[in-house]
C-alpha positions in Angstrom: 52.0 34.3 -5.6 49.7 33.6 -2.7 46.5 31.5 -3.2 43.3 33.1 -1.9 40.5 30.9 -0.7 37.0 32.3 -0.3 34.2 30.3 1.4 30.7 31.0 0.4 28.3 30.9 3.5 25.8 28.0 3.5 22.5 28.9 2.0 19.3 27.2 3.1 18.4 26.5 -0.6 21.7 24.9 -1.6 21.6 21.1 -2.2 22.7 18.8 0.6 25.0 20.9 2.5 27.1 23.7 1.0 28.9 24.6 -2.1 32.3 26.3 -1.8 34.4 28.2 -4.2 38.1 28.4 -4.3 39.5 31.4 -6.1 43.1 30.9 -7.2 44.6 34.2 -8.3 47.4 32.3 -10.0 45.2 30.2 -12.2 42.3 32.8 -12.4 39.6 30.1 -12.0 36.7 29.3 -9.7 35.9 25.7 -8.6 32.5 24.9 -7.1 31.6 21.5 -5.8 28.6 20.4 -3.8 29.1 17.8 -1.1 27.1 14.6 -1.8 24.0 13.9 0.2 24.1 13.0 3.0 27.3 14.3 4.5 26.1 14.7 8.1 23.5 13.2 10.5 19.8 13.4 9.6 17.0 13.8 12.1 13.4 12.5 11.9 11.1 14.6 14.0 7.8 13.3 15.4 5.1 14.7 17.6 3.8 11.6 19.4 6.2 9.9 21.9 5.3 6.3 22.5 3.1 6.1 19.4 3.5 3.8 16.5 4.6 6.8 14.5 7.7 7.0 16.8 8.3 3.3 16.8 8.1 3.0 13.0 10.3 6.1 12.6 12.9 4.3 14.7 12.8 1.2 12.5 13.2 3.4 9.4 16.0 5.4 11.1 18.0 2.3 12.0 17.9 1.0 8.4 18.4 4.4 6.8 21.6 4.8 8.9 22.9 1.6 7.4 21.9 2.4 3.9 23.0 6.1 3.8 26.2 5.8 5.8 25.1 8.7 8.1 23.4 8.5 11.5 19.7 9.1 11.4 18.3 10.3 14.7 14.7 10.2 15.8 13.7 13.3 17.9 10.3 13.9 19.6 8.7 17.4 19.7 5.4 16.6 21.4 2.4 19.0 21.8 -0.6 20.5 20.1 -1.7 17.2 18.6 1.5 16.9 16.5 1.5 20.4 15.1 4.6 21.6 17.0 6.7 18.9 15.3 5.1 19.6 11.9 5.7 23.4 12.3 9.3 22.8 13.3 10.0 20.8 10.2 8.1 23.2 7.9 10.4 26.0 9.1 13.6 24.0 8.9 16.2 24.3 6.2 15.1 22.4 3.1 18.3 20.4 2.7 17.2 16.9 3.6 18.6 16.8 7.1 15.4 17.5 9.0 12.4 15.2 8.2 8.9 14.8 9.7 7.3 11.4 10.6 3.6 12.2 10.8 0.2 10.5 10.9 -2.3 11.7 8.3 -4.5 13.5 10.9 -1.9 16.1 11.7 -1.7 17.4 8.1 -5.2 16.3 6.9 -7.8 17.1 9.5 -6.2 19.2 12.2 -5.7 22.3 10.0 -9.4 22.4 9.4 -10.2 22.2 13.1 -7.9 24.8 14.5 -5.4 27.4 13.4 -2.0 25.9 12.7 1.2 27.8 12.0 1.9 25.9 8.7 0.1 25.2 5.4 -0.2 21.5 4.6 -0.2 21.9 0.9 2.6 24.6 0.6 5.1 23.9 3.4 6.0 20.3 2.9 7.6 18.1 0.3 6.1 14.6 0.7 8.9 12.0 0.6 7.3 8.6 1.1 4.4 7.0 2.9 5.5 4.4 5.5 2.3 2.6 6.3 -1.5 2.7 5.9 -4.0 1.5 8.5 -7.7 1.0 9.0 -9.6 2.0 12.1 -11.7 -0.5 14.0 -15.3 0.0 15.0 -16.3 -2.0 18.0 -19.4 -2.5 20.3 -19.8 -3.5 23.9 -21.1 -7.1 24.0 -24.3 -5.9 25.7 -25.2 -4.0 22.5 -27.2 -6.5 20.4 -25.3 -6.0 17.1 -22.8 -8.1 15.2 -22.6 -6.2 11.9 -22.7 -2.7 10.5 -26.1 -3.6 9.1 -27.3 -4.6 12.6 -25.9 -1.4 14.1 -27.6 0.9 11.6 -30.9 -0.9 12.1 -30.7 -0.6 15.9 -29.7 3.1 15.8 -32.6 3.9 13.6 -35.0 2.1 15.9 -33.9 3.9 19.1 -35.2 7.2 20.4 -32.0 7.8 22.3 -28.8 7.9 20.4 -26.2 5.3 21.1 -22.9 6.7 22.5 -19.5 6.2 21.1 -16.1 6.9 22.6 -12.9 8.2 20.8 -9.6 9.7 21.8 -11.0 13.2 21.4 -12.9 15.8 19.4 -11.6 16.1 15.9 -9.5 13.0 16.1 -9.3 10.7 13.1 -11.4 8.2 15.0 -14.1 10.9 15.7 -14.2 12.0 12.1 -14.4 8.4 10.8 -17.3 7.7 13.1 -19.1 10.9 12.0 -18.5 9.9 8.4 -20.0 6.4 9.2 -23.1 8.0 10.9 -23.6 10.5 8.1 -23.4 7.8 5.4 -25.6 5.5 7.3 -28.2 8.2 8.1 -28.1 7.6 11.9 -27.5 9.7 15.0 -24.7 8.8 17.4 -23.6 10.7 20.5 -19.9 11.4 20.8 -18.1 10.9 24.2 -14.6 12.3 23.7 -11.7 11.3 26.0 -8.0 12.2 26.2 -5.5 11.4 23.4 -4.1 8.3 25.2 -7.4 6.5 24.8 -7.0 4.6 28.1 -10.1 6.2 29.7 -12.1 5.6 26.6 -11.1 1.9 26.7 -12.0 1.5 30.4 -15.5 3.0 30.0 -16.1 1.1 26.8 -15.1 -2.3 28.3 -17.2 -1.4 31.3 -20.3 -0.7 29.1 -20.5 2.9 30.0 -20.4 3.7 26.2 -22.0 1.6 23.5 -19.5 1.9 20.7 -15.9 2.8 20.1 -13.5 3.6 17.3 -9.8 3.3 17.6 -6.6 1.7 16.2 -6.9 -2.1 15.7 -3.7 -2.7 17.6 -5.3 -1.0 20.6 -8.7 -2.7 20.4 -7.9 -6.2 19.0 -6.7 -7.6 22.4 -10.0 -6.7 23.9 -12.0 -8.2 21.0 -10.1 -11.4 21.2 -10.6 -11.5 25.0 -14.4 -11.3 24.4 -14.6 -7.9 26.1 -15.6 -6.1 22.9 -17.2 -7.1 19.7 -15.7 -6.1 16.3 -18.2 -4.6 13.9 -15.8 -3.9 11.0 -12.6 -2.2 9.8 -12.8 1.1 8.0 -10.4 0.4 5.1 -11.0 -1.0 1.7 -9.5 -4.4 2.6 -9.5 -6.7 5.6 -6.4 -6.6 7.8 -3.8 -9.3 7.3 -3.5 -9.6 11.1 -7.3 -10.1 11.6 -8.8 -11.5 8.4 -11.8 -12.7 10.3 -13.0 -9.2 10.8 -14.9 -7.8 7.7 -14.7 -4.3 6.4 -17.6 -2.0 7.3 -18.5 -2.0 3.6 -18.8 -5.8 3.7 -20.6 -5.7 7.0 -23.5 -3.5 5.9 -22.5 -0.1 4.6 -21.4 -0.5 1.0 -19.0 2.2 -0.3 -17.8 3.2 3.2 -14.0 3.6 3.3 -11.6 5.7 5.3 -8.0 4.9 6.4 -5.0 6.6 7.9 -1.4 6.7 6.9 2.0 7.4 8.4 4.6 9.0 6.2 7.9 10.9 5.9 7.9 14.5 4.7 10.6 17.2 4.2 10.3 21.0 4.2 9.1 22.5 0.9 11.9 23.4 -1.3 14.0 20.3 -0.5 15.9 19.4 -3.7 14.2 17.0 -5.9 17.2 14.7 -6.0 17.3 14.4 -2.2 13.6 13.6 -2.0 14.0 11.0 -4.7 17.0 9.4 -3.0 15.2 9.2 0.4 12.1 7.8 -1.3 14.1 5.0 -3.0 15.8 4.2 0.3 12.5 4.0 2.3 10.8 1.9 -0.4 13.7 -0.5 -0.3 13.3 -0.8 3.5 9.6 -1.3 3.2 10.2 -4.2 0.8 12.1 -6.0 3.6 10.1 -9.0 4.9 11.0 -8.3 8.5 9.7 -4.8 8.3 6.5 -6.0 6.7 6.0 -8.5 9.6 6.6 -5.8 12.2 4.1 -3.5 10.5 1.5 -6.3 10.3 1.9 -7.1 14.0 1.1 -3.5 14.7 -2.0 -3.5 12.5 -0.3 -1.6 9.7 0.2 -2.4 6.0 3.2 -1.4 4.0 2.5 1.0 1.2 4.7 1.9 -1.8 4.4 5.2 -3.5 6.4 7.8 -5.4 6.7 11.3 -4.0 4.2 12.4 -6.6 1.7 9.7 -5.6 2.2 10.6 -1.9 1.6 14.3 -2.7 -1.7 13.3 -4.3 -2.7 11.3 -1.3 -1.9 14.2 1.0 -3.9 16.6 -1.0 -6.9 14.3 -1.4 -7.0 13.6 2.4 -6.7 17.3 3.2 -9.6 18.2 0.9 -11.7 15.3 2.0 -11.4 16.1 5.7 -12.0 19.8 4.9 -15.3 19.0 3.2 -16.4 16.6 6.0 -15.6 19.1 8.7 -17.3 21.9 6.8 -20.4 19.8 6.3 -20.8 18.9 10.0 -19.9 22.4 11.1 -20.6 23.0 14.8 -21.5 19.4 15.1 -17.8 18.7 15.5 -18.1 19.6 19.1 -20.7 16.9 19.8 
């Protein structure tokens, strides 16, 4: 008697690949077995070529390849301040083979600033944060301030608002500075530049703007060369790579704290066991001393968290930025 084999088409909601059934008319039985994850290459998609998000994704990909026994590829899908990459992953099959490497701003603040084709809280399964990082507030040396306390006092004494440069309207750096100004009760005038930040740096170093907010790895070389003066970092702790720079809370604005993160996310609906497996692998990688040194050199700090903890962080950031943007309203364009 002939054996009949029936293949069930792959379903986007099936765990890690596909489950197949073999129907044997002789034995009158059905056998179904899912292939173990992963059984094919994995891709990590990012939206910022040349950024630390891409660089760190490549470090993770290299080590995940070794740990999982399957090639992990990093793929760029730039455009629309990271939302093209995020939307691509949100609409991908939730099988663990397409992941997103994203900074917090793409999912936290951007959806409150413009219409995006995804829902931050519904369309993603947070896997693991990869790093956390503070921003750095700096002043041109001609501005007579050394601390946040000095800056606040000077801003309150001036009739004309001091200017500050960032990479653009609605950027994490813009929102962090707005948050600083609101908490300090001062007025500052925003001068937005392109996302690369190079023009903002040129004008700040030249003294055409008074203040600036950006990534420490971008600003620290100028601070150490004496071309800019560090006022403080925005996070809760000093940076390991620049312990001499106080936090803004220490420097004169108690309670101030805001930081960014980079993380790995999967499409919503990705099987729990796949998310757990990826989280465990990433946390093991982050425990490596070499990775921690690489992160520190880039002004980043390793962060360990379960998928549940990362989900809470994502939700809190989304809601926090939403409230801030709603509060400043049309002032976002200033």
